[in-house]
DRENBAVO-517701 format. One record per residue (C-alpha): residue in three letters; x, y, z. Coordinates in steps of 0.05 Angstrom, whole numbers. Example, Ala and Ser with C-alpha at 12.3 -4.5 7.8 and 13.67 -1.06 7.14 Angstrom:
REM DRENBAVO-517701
{"ALA"; {246; -90; 156}}
{"SER"; {273; -21; 143}}
REM end
This chain:
REM DRENBAVO-517701
{"MET"; {50; 504; -594}}
{"THR"; {118; 482; -624}}
{"ALA"; {104; 415; -661}}
{"LEU"; {133; 356; -623}}
{"PRO"; {181; 313; -665}}
{"ALA"; {150; 253; -701}}
{"ARG"; {191; 203; -660}}
{"ASN"; {192; 165; -594}}
{"LEU"; {204; 217; -537}}
{"LEU"; {214; 170; -479}}
{"GLY"; {291; 172; -481}}
{"ASN"; {295; 227; -429}}
{"ALA"; {246; 196; -380}}
{"THR"; {265; 181; -308}}
{"SER"; {220; 120; -303}}
{"PRO"; {251; 51; -317}}
{"TYR"; {184; 30; -344}}
{"LEU"; {182; 87; -395}}
{"LEU"; {254; 72; -413}}
{"LEU"; {235; 1; -431}}
{"HIS"; {194; 31; -487}}
{"LYS"; {242; 83; -511}}
{"ASP"; {264; 41; -572}}
{"ASN"; {195; 23; -593}}
{"PRO"; {177; 47; -663}}
{"VAL"; {116; 77; -632}}
{"HIS"; {120; 152; -626}}
{"TRP"; {108; 151; -551}}
{"ARG"; {102; 214; -512}}
{"PRO"; {105; 219; -436}}
{"TRP"; {42; 245; -404}}
{"SER"; {51; 322; -405}}
{"PRO"; {15; 386; -421}}
{"GLU"; {55; 387; -487}}
{"ALA"; {29; 318; -508}}
{"LEU"; {-43; 338; -490}}
{"ALA"; {-35; 401; -531}}
{"GLU"; {-8; 362; -588}}
{"ALA"; {-71; 320; -591}}
{"LYS"; {-115; 381; -593}}
{"ALA"; {-72; 416; -646}}
{"LEU"; {-75; 356; -691}}
{"ASP"; {-147; 337; -672}}
{"LYS"; {-126; 265; -663}}
{"PRO"; {-152; 216; -608}}
{"ILE"; {-103; 196; -555}}
{"LEU"; {-81; 125; -545}}
{"LEU"; {-61; 121; -471}}
{"SER"; {-22; 61; -445}}
{"THR"; {-7; 55; -371}}
{"GLY"; {32; 0; -336}}
{"TYR"; {92; -13; -291}}
{"THR"; {159; -47; -294}}
{"ALA"; {142; -111; -258}}
{"CYS"; {78; -124; -297}}
{"HIS"; {81; -189; -337}}
{"TRP"; {26; -173; -387}}
{"CYS"; {54; -104; -399}}
{"HIS"; {119; -137; -426}}
{"VAL"; {77; -185; -466}}
{"MET"; {39; -130; -501}}
{"ALA"; {102; -91; -510}}
{"ASN"; {136; -148; -546}}
{"GLU"; {77; -170; -586}}
{"SER"; {51; -100; -609}}
{"PHE"; {91; -40; -589}}
{"ALA"; {155; -69; -618}}
{"ASP"; {120; -88; -682}}
{"ALA"; {132; -38; -739}}
{"ALA"; {66; -50; -774}}
{"THR"; {25; -41; -711}}
{"ALA"; {67; 22; -693}}
{"GLU"; {54; 52; -761}}
{"VAL"; {-21; 47; -749}}
{"MET"; {-14; 77; -681}}
{"ASN"; {28; 135; -705}}
{"ALA"; {-17; 151; -764}}
{"HIS"; {-83; 155; -725}}
{"PHE"; {-67; 170; -653}}
{"VAL"; {-24; 212; -607}}
{"CYS"; {8; 157; -567}}
{"ILE"; {21; 171; -493}}
{"LYS"; {55; 124; -444}}
{"VAL"; {48; 129; -368}}
{"ASP"; {84; 95; -311}}
{"ARG"; {25; 84; -262}}
{"GLU"; {74; 89; -203}}
{"GLU"; {98; 158; -224}}
{"ARG"; {30; 184; -240}}
{"PRO"; {-20; 144; -199}}
{"GLU"; {-74; 198; -207}}
{"VAL"; {-72; 192; -283}}
{"ASP"; {-77; 115; -278}}
{"LEU"; {-135; 116; -229}}
{"THR"; {-173; 168; -269}}
{"TYR"; {-173; 123; -331}}
{"GLN"; {-180; 58; -294}}
{"THR"; {-243; 86; -265}}
{"ALA"; {-266; 112; -332}}
{"LEU"; {-258; 40; -359}}
{"GLN"; {-302; 15; -305}}
{"ALA"; {-354; 68; -321}}
{"LEU"; {-353; 40; -392}}
{"GLY"; {-373; -28; -362}}
{"GLN"; {-305; -63; -363}}
{"GLN"; {-257; -88; -311}}
{"GLY"; {-191; -51; -302}}
{"GLY"; {-120; -76; -296}}
{"TRP"; {-52; -71; -329}}
{"PRO"; {-32; -57; -380}}
{"LEU"; {-88; -5; -385}}
{"THR"; {-102; 13; -459}}
{"MET"; {-150; 73; -465}}
{"PHE"; {-173; 115; -522}}
{"LEU"; {-187; 189; -506}}
{"THR"; {-214; 249; -544}}
{"PRO"; {-164; 302; -560}}
{"ASP"; {-183; 338; -496}}
{"GLY"; {-170; 276; -453}}
{"LYS"; {-240; 246; -444}}
{"ALA"; {-244; 170; -445}}
{"PHE"; {-289; 137; -496}}
{"GLY"; {-264; 65; -502}}
{"GLY"; {-209; 16; -482}}
{"GLY"; {-189; -46; -447}}
{"THR"; {-128; -77; -414}}
{"TYR"; {-83; -127; -450}}
{"PHE"; {-97; -136; -525}}
{"PRO"; {-62; -195; -559}}
{"ALA"; {-30; -191; -626}}
{"ALA"; {-78; -244; -654}}
{"GLU"; {-150; -255; -631}}
{"SER"; {-148; -300; -569}}
{"ASN"; {-194; -321; -512}}
{"GLY"; {-247; -273; -534}}
{"ARG"; {-198; -214; -537}}
{"PRO"; {-195; -179; -604}}
{"ALA"; {-128; -171; -640}}
{"PHE"; {-95; -105; -623}}
{"ALA"; {-88; -82; -695}}
{"LYS"; {-162; -96; -711}}
{"PHE"; {-182; -60; -648}}
{"LEU"; {-142; 1; -671}}
{"ALA"; {-172; -2; -738}}
{"ASP"; {-244; -6; -709}}
{"ILE"; {-230; 54; -663}}
{"HIS"; {-203; 95; -720}}
{"THR"; {-263; 80; -763}}
{"ALA"; {-312; 98; -706}}
{"TRP"; {-274; 162; -693}}
{"THR"; {-278; 184; -767}}
{"GLU"; {-350; 160; -782}}
{"ARG"; {-385; 167; -713}}
{"ARG"; {-348; 221; -678}}
{"ALA"; {-408; 255; -649}}
{"GLU"; {-431; 192; -618}}
{"ILE"; {-362; 181; -588}}
{"GLU"; {-359; 251; -561}}
{"GLU"; {-427; 240; -528}}
{"THR"; {-400; 177; -494}}
{"ALA"; {-338; 211; -471}}
{"GLY"; {-380; 268; -441}}
{"LYS"; {-421; 217; -403}}
{"VAL"; {-361; 181; -376}}
{"ARG"; {-331; 249; -351}}
{"ASP"; {-397; 265; -318}}
{"ALA"; {-395; 199; -282}}
{"LEU"; {-327; 215; -254}}
{"VAL"; {-350; 282; -231}}
{"ARG"; {-408; 252; -196}}
{"LEU"; {-365; 199; -165}}
{"TRP"; {-312; 246; -139}}
{"GLY"; {-346; 311; -129}}
{"THR"; {-420; 312; -112}}
{"ASP"; {-428; 277; -44}}
{"GLU"; {-451; 321; 14}}
{"PRO"; {-417; 314; 82}}
{"ARG"; {-454; 267; 129}}
{"GLN"; {-443; 246; 203}}
{"VAL"; {-415; 176; 209}}
{"ASN"; {-442; 131; 263}}
{"PRO"; {-383; 95; 297}}
{"ALA"; {-424; 33; 304}}
{"ILE"; {-412; 21; 231}}
{"ILE"; {-342; -4; 249}}
{"ASP"; {-369; -65; 286}}
{"VAL"; {-420; -79; 230}}
{"VAL"; {-368; -76; 175}}
{"SER"; {-321; -119; 216}}
{"ARG"; {-371; -175; 218}}
{"ARG"; {-390; -170; 145}}
{"LEU"; {-319; -168; 121}}
{"THR"; {-299; -229; 164}}
{"GLN"; {-356; -266; 132}}
{"ARG"; {-324; -260; 65}}
{"VAL"; {-259; -294; 87}}
{"ASP"; {-246; -362; 58}}
{"LEU"; {-259; -411; 115}}
{"PHE"; {-206; -461; 89}}
{"PHE"; {-150; -418; 62}}
{"GLY"; {-159; -349; 87}}
{"GLY"; {-161; -287; 47}}
{"MET"; {-223; -262; 12}}
{"GLU"; {-260; -317; -22}}
{"GLY"; {-244; -335; -95}}
{"ALA"; {-183; -325; -140}}
{"PRO"; {-141; -288; -155}}
{"LYS"; {-123; -273; -81}}
{"PHE"; {-89; -210; -59}}
{"PRO"; {-60; -199; 13}}
{"GLN"; {-109; -140; 25}}
{"THR"; {-72; -122; 88}}
{"HIS"; {-114; -60; 102}}
{"ALA"; {-177; -103; 106}}
{"LEU"; {-141; -157; 149}}
{"THR"; {-115; -101; 195}}
{"PHE"; {-187; -76; 202}}
{"ILE"; {-210; -147; 223}}
{"TRP"; {-151; -153; 271}}
{"ARG"; {-172; -88; 304}}
{"ALA"; {-240; -118; 314}}
{"PHE"; {-209; -178; 349}}
{"MET"; {-168; -134; 397}}
{"ARG"; {-228; -92; 409}}
{"THR"; {-278; -147; 423}}
{"ALA"; {-236; -210; 437}}
{"ALA"; {-286; -248; 390}}
{"ALA"; {-248; -308; 366}}
{"PRO"; {-275; -308; 294}}
{"PHE"; {-239; -244; 279}}
{"GLY"; {-172; -267; 304}}
{"GLN"; {-182; -335; 269}}
{"ALA"; {-195; -301; 202}}
{"VAL"; {-132; -262; 205}}
{"GLY"; {-89; -320; 232}}
{"LEU"; {-114; -367; 179}}
{"THR"; {-98; -319; 124}}
{"LEU"; {-28; -302; 148}}
{"ASP"; {-11; -375; 159}}
{"ASN"; {-32; -397; 90}}
{"MET"; {2; -337; 58}}
{"SER"; {67; -349; 96}}
{"GLN"; {69; -422; 81}}
{"GLY"; {42; -416; 8}}
{"GLY"; {79; -404; -56}}
{"ILE"; {63; -329; -54}}
{"TYR"; {120; -328; -4}}
{"ASP"; {192; -336; -29}}
{"HIS"; {216; -389; 16}}
{"LEU"; {289; -382; -5}}
{"GLY"; {299; -308; -11}}
{"GLY"; {244; -278; 31}}
{"GLY"; {190; -230; 10}}
{"TYR"; {119; -237; -14}}
{"ALA"; {94; -236; -88}}
{"ARG"; {40; -189; -111}}
{"TYR"; {-17; -239; -109}}
{"SER"; {-36; -313; -116}}
{"THR"; {-68; -335; -182}}
{"ASP"; {-108; -391; -143}}
{"GLU"; {-148; -391; -80}}
{"ARG"; {-97; -436; -45}}
{"TRP"; {-40; -384; -44}}
{"LEU"; {1; -434; -84}}
{"VAL"; {20; -402; -151}}
{"PRO"; {40; -330; -146}}
{"HIS"; {43; -275; -200}}
{"PHE"; {117; -269; -184}}
{"GLU"; {132; -196; -183}}
{"LYS"; {151; -168; -113}}
{"MET"; {126; -98; -96}}
{"LEU"; {155; -55; -41}}
{"HIS"; {86; -33; -17}}
{"ASP"; {59; -103; -10}}
{"ASN"; {119; -126; 31}}
{"ALA"; {119; -64; 74}}
{"SER"; {45; -73; 93}}
{"ILE"; {55; -148; 106}}
{"ILE"; {115; -135; 152}}
{"GLU"; {73; -85; 191}}
{"LEU"; {12; -131; 197}}
{"LEU"; {54; -193; 215}}
{"THR"; {89; -150; 270}}
{"LEU"; {22; -125; 296}}
{"VAL"; {-8; -196; 301}}
{"TRP"; {57; -226; 329}}
{"GLN"; {54; -177; 388}}
{"HIS"; {-8; -215; 412}}
{"THR"; {3; -285; 385}}
{"ARG"; {80; -294; 391}}
{"SER"; {75; -338; 331}}
{"PRO"; {145; -365; 311}}
{"LEU"; {122; -368; 238}}
{"TYR"; {106; -293; 237}}
{"ALA"; {171; -274; 271}}
{"ALA"; {210; -316; 220}}
{"ARG"; {172; -285; 161}}
{"VAL"; {185; -215; 186}}
{"ASP"; {260; -231; 196}}
{"GLU"; {266; -263; 128}}
{"THR"; {227; -209; 90}}
{"VAL"; {265; -151; 123}}
{"ASP"; {329; -187; 105}}
{"TRP"; {306; -191; 33}}
{"LEU"; {287; -117; 34}}
{"LEU"; {355; -95; 63}}
{"ARG"; {392; -143; 16}}
{"GLU"; {357; -133; -51}}
{"MET"; {317; -69; -49}}
{"VAL"; {362; -16; -17}}
{"THR"; {387; 36; -67}}
{"HIS"; {392; 113; -73}}
{"ASP"; {436; 121; -10}}
{"GLY"; {389; 81; 33}}
{"ALA"; {320; 91; 1}}
{"PHE"; {282; 31; -27}}
{"ALA"; {269; 12; -100}}
{"ALA"; {198; 1; -123}}
{"ALA"; {194; -71; -147}}
{"LEU"; {225; -134; -176}}
{"ASP"; {199; -159; -243}}
{"SER"; {159; -224; -249}}
{"ASP"; {198; -242; -312}}
{"SER"; {270; -261; -326}}
{"GLU"; {298; -284; -393}}
{"GLY"; {229; -269; -422}}
{"GLU"; {191; -319; -380}}
{"GLU"; {146; -307; -321}}
{"GLY"; {172; -339; -256}}
{"ARG"; {235; -370; -287}}
{"PHE"; {281; -344; -232}}
{"TYR"; {239; -375; -176}}
{"VAL"; {215; -444; -201}}
{"TRP"; {250; -511; -197}}
{"SER"; {248; -580; -231}}
{"GLU"; {256; -641; -186}}
{"ALA"; {322; -655; -220}}
{"GLU"; {350; -587; -203}}
{"ILE"; {332; -597; -130}}
{"ASP"; {364; -667; -129}}
{"GLU"; {428; -639; -163}}
{"VAL"; {436; -583; -111}}
{"LEU"; {416; -620; -48}}
{"GLY"; {439; -689; -61}}
{"PRO"; {407; -757; -39}}
{"ASN"; {414; -744; 36}}
{"ASP"; {375; -678; 41}}
{"ALA"; {332; -676; -21}}
{"PRO"; {280; -725; 1}}
{"LEU"; {258; -687; 64}}
{"PHE"; {261; -619; 28}}
{"LYS"; {219; -646; -30}}
{"GLN"; {167; -675; 19}}
{"VAL"; {161; -610; 59}}
{"TYR"; {162; -562; 0}}
{"GLY"; {116; -599; -47}}
{"VAL"; {166; -616; -101}}
{"THR"; {143; -671; -149}}
{"PRO"; {169; -697; -218}}
{"GLN"; {110; -665; -254}}
{"GLY"; {112; -600; -217}}
{"ASN"; {53; -557; -193}}
{"TRP"; {56; -501; -244}}
{"GLN"; {69; -508; -320}}
{"GLY"; {114; -570; -308}}
{"HIS"; {155; -534; -255}}
{"ASN"; {153; -530; -179}}
{"VAL"; {134; -470; -139}}
{"LEU"; {162; -482; -69}}
{"HIS"; {112; -482; -13}}
{"ARG"; {97; -513; 54}}
{"LEU"; {21; -517; 49}}
{"GLY"; {24; -593; 58}}
{"ALA"; {69; -588; 120}}
{"MET"; {43; -527; 157}}
{"GLY"; {79; -506; 220}}
{"PHE"; {149; -524; 243}}
{"LEU"; {178; -595; 244}}
{"ARG"; {228; -622; 295}}
{"PRO"; {288; -578; 308}}
{"ASP"; {336; -626; 273}}
{"GLN"; {291; -630; 210}}
{"GLU"; {283; -553; 210}}
{"ALA"; {360; -547; 214}}
{"VAL"; {366; -591; 152}}
{"LEU"; {316; -550; 115}}
{"THR"; {350; -485; 132}}
{"ARG"; {414; -512; 104}}
{"CYS"; {376; -535; 42}}
{"ARG"; {347; -467; 32}}
{"ARG"; {415; -433; 36}}
{"MET"; {443; -481; -16}}
{"LEU"; {385; -471; -64}}
{"LEU"; {390; -395; -54}}
{"MET"; {464; -396; -73}}
{"ALA"; {447; -437; -134}}
{"ARG"; {390; -391; -153}}
{"ALA"; {437; -332; -148}}
{"LYS"; {472; -357; -212}}
{"ARG"; {409; -349; -253}}
{"VAL"; {391; -285; -291}}
{"ARG"; {356; -241; -241}}
{"PRO"; {291; -204; -254}}
{"GLN"; {297; -133; -269}}
{"ARG"; {293; -84; -210}}
{"ASP"; {252; -20; -217}}
{"ASP"; {299; 29; -182}}
{"LYS"; {248; 85; -176}}
{"ALA"; {245; 112; -105}}
{"LEU"; {172; 129; -92}}
{"ALA"; {149; 176; -37}}
{"ASP"; {89; 135; -15}}
{"TRP"; {118; 66; -19}}
{"ASN"; {181; 87; 16}}
{"GLY"; {138; 119; 71}}
{"MET"; {104; 51; 81}}
{"ALA"; {169; 13; 83}}
{"ILE"; {201; 62; 132}}
{"ALA"; {143; 58; 179}}
{"ALA"; {140; -18; 176}}
{"LEU"; {214; -25; 185}}
{"ALA"; {218; 22; 244}}
{"GLU"; {158; -10; 280}}
{"ALA"; {186; -81; 267}}
{"GLY"; {254; -57; 293}}
{"ALA"; {224; -32; 357}}
{"VAL"; {181; -94; 369}}
{"PHE"; {232; -146; 353}}
{"ARG"; {289; -108; 386}}
{"LYS"; {329; -100; 321}}
{"PRO"; {363; -31; 326}}
{"GLU"; {395; -43; 256}}
{"TRP"; {325; -44; 227}}
{"GLU"; {308; 22; 260}}
{"LEU"; {373; 51; 235}}
{"ALA"; {356; 28; 164}}
{"ALA"; {289; 62; 171}}
{"ILE"; {323; 127; 194}}
{"ARG"; {371; 123; 137}}
{"ALA"; {318; 112; 86}}
{"PHE"; {275; 170; 113}}
{"TRP"; {332; 221; 105}}
{"ALA"; {352; 194; 38}}
{"ILE"; {281; 203; 12}}
{"GLU"; {276; 272; 44}}
{"ALA"; {341; 293; 8}}
{"LYS"; {320; 262; -59}}
{"LEU"; {247; 284; -60}}
{"GLY"; {241; 339; -10}}
{"GLU"; {239; 414; -32}}
{"GLY"; {220; 456; 28}}
{"ASP"; {150; 433; 48}}
{"LYS"; {140; 404; -22}}
{"LEU"; {151; 330; -39}}
{"HIS"; {163; 298; -106}}
{"GLN"; {131; 233; -126}}
{"SER"; {192; 195; -149}}
{"TRP"; {267; 196; -158}}
{"CYS"; {309; 155; -210}}
{"GLY"; {368; 167; -254}}
{"GLY"; {392; 226; -214}}
{"ARG"; {324; 266; -223}}
{"SER"; {259; 274; -186}}
{"ALA"; {194; 277; -222}}
{"ASN"; {125; 308; -209}}
{"GLU"; {95; 332; -142}}
{"ALA"; {77; 276; -98}}
{"THR"; {6; 255; -92}}
{"ALA"; {-31; 262; -24}}
{"GLU"; {-13; 188; -15}}
{"GLY"; {60; 207; -15}}
{"TYR"; {52; 263; 36}}
{"ALA"; {9; 219; 79}}
{"GLU"; {52; 158; 81}}
{"LEU"; {117; 198; 92}}
{"SER"; {84; 240; 147}}
{"ARG"; {62; 174; 181}}
{"ALA"; {131; 147; 178}}
{"ALA"; {159; 210; 206}}
{"LEU"; {112; 209; 267}}
{"ILE"; {130; 134; 281}}
{"LEU"; {202; 153; 278}}
{"HIS"; {188; 211; 326}}
{"GLU"; {158; 161; 374}}
{"LEU"; {220; 117; 371}}
{"THR"; {274; 171; 375}}
{"MET"; {242; 233; 409}}
{"ASP"; {276; 273; 353}}
{"LYS"; {233; 334; 340}}
{"ARG"; {255; 339; 267}}
{"TYR"; {208; 283; 248}}
{"LEU"; {150; 320; 281}}
{"ASP"; {169; 385; 246}}
{"LYS"; {170; 347; 179}}
{"ALA"; {102; 319; 189}}
{"VAL"; {74; 388; 209}}
{"ALA"; {104; 422; 148}}
{"TRP"; {78; 369; 100}}
{"MET"; {9; 370; 129}}
{"GLU"; {6; 446; 120}}
{"ARG"; {21; 437; 48}}
{"ILE"; {-33; 382; 44}}
{"GLU"; {-82; 432; 74}}
{"THR"; {-63; 487; 24}}
{"LYS"; {-56; 447; -38}}
{"PHE"; {-98; 384; -33}}
{"ALA"; {-157; 399; 14}}
{"ASP"; {-228; 407; -12}}
{"PRO"; {-248; 469; 27}}
{"ALA"; {-322; 463; 3}}
{"LYS"; {-337; 390; 24}}
{"GLY"; {-278; 366; 66}}
{"GLY"; {-230; 310; 53}}
{"TYR"; {-170; 312; 7}}
{"PHE"; {-158; 306; -67}}
{"LEU"; {-106; 258; -93}}
{"SER"; {-71; 310; -135}}
{"SER"; {-48; 379; -119}}
{"ALA"; {-86; 441; -141}}
{"ASP"; {-22; 459; -181}}
{"ALA"; {-29; 397; -226}}
{"GLY"; {-52; 429; -290}}
{"ASP"; {-56; 364; -332}}
{"ILE"; {-113; 330; -293}}
{"ASP"; {-184; 343; -319}}
{"VAL"; {-222; 315; -258}}
{"ARG"; {-191; 315; -192}}
{"ILE"; {-198; 249; -153}}
{"LYS"; {-225; 248; -82}}
{"THR"; {-238; 180; -56}}
{"ALA"; {-243; 141; 9}}
{"TYR"; {-234; 71; -22}}
{"ASP"; {-174; 26; -15}}
{"GLY"; {-136; 1; -75}}
{"ALA"; {-71; -37; -77}}
{"THR"; {-48; 8; -19}}
{"PRO"; {-86; 39; 39}}
{"ASN"; {-131; 96; 20}}
{"TYR"; {-94; 162; 28}}
{"ASN"; {-153; 199; 62}}
{"GLY"; {-152; 141; 114}}
{"VAL"; {-78; 152; 125}}
{"LEU"; {-85; 227; 128}}
{"VAL"; {-139; 220; 182}}
{"GLU"; {-91; 177; 224}}
{"VAL"; {-34; 228; 215}}
{"LEU"; {-78; 287; 233}}
{"ALA"; {-105; 250; 295}}
{"ARG"; {-32; 235; 318}}
{"LEU"; {-14; 306; 306}}
{"ALA"; {-73; 331; 349}}
{"SER"; {-47; 286; 406}}
{"LEU"; {25; 305; 399}}
{"THR"; {18; 379; 390}}
{"GLY"; {-46; 394; 428}}
{"GLU"; {-69; 437; 368}}
{"GLU"; {-146; 428; 358}}
{"LYS"; {-140; 445; 283}}
{"TYR"; {-114; 378; 269}}
{"ARG"; {-171; 341; 302}}
{"GLN"; {-221; 387; 266}}
{"ARG"; {-187; 369; 199}}
{"ALA"; {-191; 296; 216}}
{"ASN"; {-265; 300; 234}}
{"ALA"; {-279; 340; 172}}
{"ALA"; {-246; 287; 127}}
{"VAL"; {-287; 230; 157}}
{"LEU"; {-351; 273; 151}}
{"ALA"; {-336; 286; 78}}
{"PHE"; {-345; 212; 62}}
{"GLY"; {-403; 198; 108}}
{"ALA"; {-452; 184; 49}}
{"GLU"; {-401; 139; 16}}
{"LEU"; {-391; 100; 80}}
{"GLU"; {-465; 89; 85}}
{"ARG"; {-468; 63; 12}}
{"ASN"; {-407; 21; 9}}
{"PRO"; {-367; 16; 73}}
{"MET"; {-334; -50; 55}}
{"GLY"; {-283; -19; 11}}
{"ALA"; {-262; 35; 60}}
{"ALA"; {-225; -5; 114}}
{"SER"; {-169; 44; 119}}
{"LEU"; {-212; 104; 134}}
{"LEU"; {-252; 63; 184}}
{"ASN"; {-188; 42; 216}}
{"ALA"; {-166; 115; 222}}
{"MET"; {-232; 134; 256}}
{"GLU"; {-208; 98; 318}}
{"PHE"; {-150; 146; 322}}
{"ILE"; {-199; 204; 328}}
{"PHE"; {-245; 176; 382}}
{"ALA"; {-208; 118; 414}}
{"SER"; {-134; 122; 408}}
{"VAL"; {-92; 96; 464}}
{"GLN"; {-46; 152; 484}}
{"ILE"; {12; 125; 526}}
{"VAL"; {59; 173; 560}}
{"VAL"; {125; 150; 589}}
{"ILE"; {165; 198; 631}}
{"GLY"; {236; 184; 648}}
{"ASP"; {307; 189; 625}}
{"GLU"; {311; 151; 559}}
{"ARG"; {377; 122; 579}}
{"SER"; {350; 94; 644}}
{"PRO"; {335; 19; 647}}
{"ASP"; {270; 35; 685}}
{"THR"; {246; 80; 626}}
{"GLN"; {267; 28; 573}}
{"THR"; {228; -29; 608}}
{"LEU"; {166; 14; 609}}
{"ILE"; {173; 29; 534}}
{"ARG"; {188; -46; 522}}
{"ALA"; {121; -63; 554}}
{"VAL"; {85; -18; 505}}
{"PHE"; {120; -50; 445}}
{"ASP"; {103; -120; 471}}
{"ARG"; {27; -106; 463}}
{"SER"; {-13; -105; 399}}
{"LEU"; {-42; -35; 401}}
{"PRO"; {-67; -15; 332}}
{"SER"; {-86; 56; 352}}
{"ARG"; {-25; 70; 398}}
{"ILE"; {3; 139; 403}}
{"LEU"; {66; 137; 446}}
{"THR"; {100; 197; 475}}
{"VAL"; {165; 193; 514}}
{"LEU"; {185; 255; 556}}
{"ARG"; {245; 270; 593}}
{"PRO"; {233; 294; 665}}
{"GLY"; {213; 366; 667}}
{"GLU"; {188; 366; 595}}
{"LYS"; {114; 387; 586}}
{"LEU"; {57; 358; 546}}
{"PRO"; {13; 405; 508}}
{"LYS"; {-47; 433; 547}}
{"GLY"; {-96; 394; 505}}
{"HIS"; {-66; 326; 522}}
{"PRO"; {-104; 288; 578}}
{"ALA"; {-37; 274; 614}}
{"HIS"; {-18; 348; 613}}
{"GLY"; {14; 366; 681}}
{"LYS"; {28; 294; 702}}
{"GLY"; {98; 275; 722}}
{"LEU"; {142; 223; 757}}
{"GLU"; {114; 180; 810}}
{"GLY"; {164; 174; 870}}
{"GLY"; {221; 194; 826}}
{"LYS"; {215; 132; 782}}
{"ALA"; {201; 127; 708}}
{"THR"; {125; 130; 702}}
{"ALA"; {73; 113; 650}}
{"TYR"; {3; 141; 637}}
{"VAL"; {-48; 106; 593}}
{"CYS"; {-100; 154; 567}}
{"THR"; {-163; 146; 523}}
{"THR"; {-203; 211; 504}}
{"THR"; {-197; 257; 565}}
{"THR"; {-185; 202; 618}}
{"CYS"; {-117; 175; 641}}
{"SER"; {-100; 116; 685}}
{"GLN"; {-66; 120; 751}}
{"PRO"; {11; 129; 747}}
{"VAL"; {43; 62; 730}}
{"THR"; {117; 48; 749}}
{"ASP"; {115; -26; 745}}
{"PRO"; {126; -53; 673}}
{"ALA"; {85; -118; 687}}
{"LEU"; {26; -76; 710}}
{"LEU"; {32; -33; 649}}
{"PHE"; {38; -94; 603}}
{"ASN"; {-24; -126; 634}}
{"GLY"; {-64; -62; 637}}
{"LEU"; {-54; -48; 562}}
{"ILE"; {-94; -109; 543}}
{"ALA"; {-155; -93; 582}}
{"GLU"; {-172; -23; 607}}
{"PRO"; {-160; 18; 542}}
{"PHE"; {-201; -30; 499}}
{"ARG"; {-256; -35; 548}}
{"ARG"; {-261; 41; 544}}
{"ILE"; {-259; 39; 469}}
{"ALA"; {-320; -7; 466}}
{"GLN"; {-356; 40; 518}}
{"MET"; {-337; 99; 477}}
{"GLN"; {-366; 70; 412}}
{"GLN"; {-430; 52; 448}}
{"ALA"; {-438; 121; 477}}
{"GLN"; {-423; 157; 411}}
{"ALA"; {-471; 114; 374}}
{"ALA"; {-526; 128; 426}}
{"ALA"; {-512; 202; 423}}
{"GLN"; {-521; 203; 346}}
{"GLN"; {-586; 168; 351}}
{"ARG"; {-617; 215; 403}}
{"PRO"; {-624; 276; 356}}
{"ALA"; {-660; 232; 304}}
{"ALA"; {-707; 205; 358}}
{"ALA"; {-720; 277; 381}}
{"ASN"; {-736; 299; 311}}
{"ASN"; {-787; 243; 303}}
{"ARG"; {-827; 266; 364}}
REM end
């Protein structure tokens, strides 16, 4: 190979995170076949560092160590140093996060890993301080220890690296397909709900993450069974999140997570994917509860999304940093004196009482605004005062130095945002939100689309890397939701094309399911195939939902077969550890118990619109809506195939599996029927399928 220059090579990167490190004295290389080949040619171990722009401790380590000339000299002398934006290359990050766990340590960011020249992990950690602190070794000393071990005990290190790689191969490639008993859904629903904090919601302990995929799973159990503990667990969590400091009460939007169990003090970065999934969950729950709090938080968070995160001709940026002016949370926190100065003596007392403002503060001498001590809404006149106060404080905050925005447009996160925005627009009757979702979809398709191929990210005028399966899954799901709302066949065609590429480039033909990275990715040693959720819903779960939707919309059995095969592929995993696979379990309901609603009528007719309105007024987690003009036909495989208008009026049919309701022309009857009959059938279907799976086992025992 041609020798790479002995200097930092991040200057031509597209990633804002990589560009933050372009002036480091470290000879960083982006992850690439050339960088990996350099390590082999020089026979040097690799120092791999992964992170993301909004990561506070990534900035700390960069300032303490990567900007230090003496530390950089050691790094450059003994290692090939590779820097990765985890959002551009999630498969690389997940590979080595999992490798770190295989070495007995907890992952996180920044991730600092040491690899053999052929890319096998043998040691590492997360954040390393410049000087020894809180049990963490100083980074320079750790570098020296790794170098000594590499030169003096290389055979031992190579053996460790081989064992770690074998562990990854076993984790992602050795399970045999196994039938899944649908009864597992109810069992896991109860177990997961038992882990919810009875006082503050969320999973017990700290830090607390929103974990919306798990909350959605619990909400589905409530809608399926009407058992109050399920609904209470979700409501308690959303109430506390939405009144806590994790929510930005001035500008809207939710922070990444809470550092405490009370949802009071956030880690201040705001991520696109978190806010998209929270908008979608709040919308789903509001459809049943009509909570004014949830409606307000959706409205405010969408307002933040459209005000601060739109870029790239309508697509959405990835994140806002947690830091500004070198300090975490500086942009968001307040002193009592600042509140008094902005609001004055008439309004400040009420605001301080409601939002927990005290002279000593509640975090490092400052105040994180929250309403945990004043849950719910006050009198209308008081709320009017507080609304005015928030606007005044937002205007004052706008004068501060803003956190940096990561302008990358990511395929997967934009897919999540588009789907959430489109659904919320339909539910809350906000056509401007639906238009924003449509604009974002076509902006992303223009930036990241290349025929049936998608790229992972776009920034600085360039796209980078093929998208992961998560990108294809989330954008396909968004396309199908837009198809429901618009009846525009272009969205269906996009989803079909992307799913065909998924089948060609990402499928595991031997054992079912889908790999995270494409077969064309030549710089990945072990391809990941997992069913477990992470910060975002698991991509295999999303793909199963998309395939089940396509089976209903097109009538093509191949999609249902692929969805079934994907669930089957993880049957053994679901038996061992179902608690971490909420998204895949959620998607299973789309296979065997989706609620397929067909509305037939002129879309411009008020009668048709009122039937559609009745559908969006109900919380239907497994809804598949099809709107047909009179004379249009459903595919032959659809249970409502051949059905039409009743008495010349706009007509709805509600179907589960192969059975449909009688024709419904009255919106009130449709609205009331959607809460009862389909979910009664779902429960019956689960019981019947569970019994059917137990019969062969019983027969074999005789």
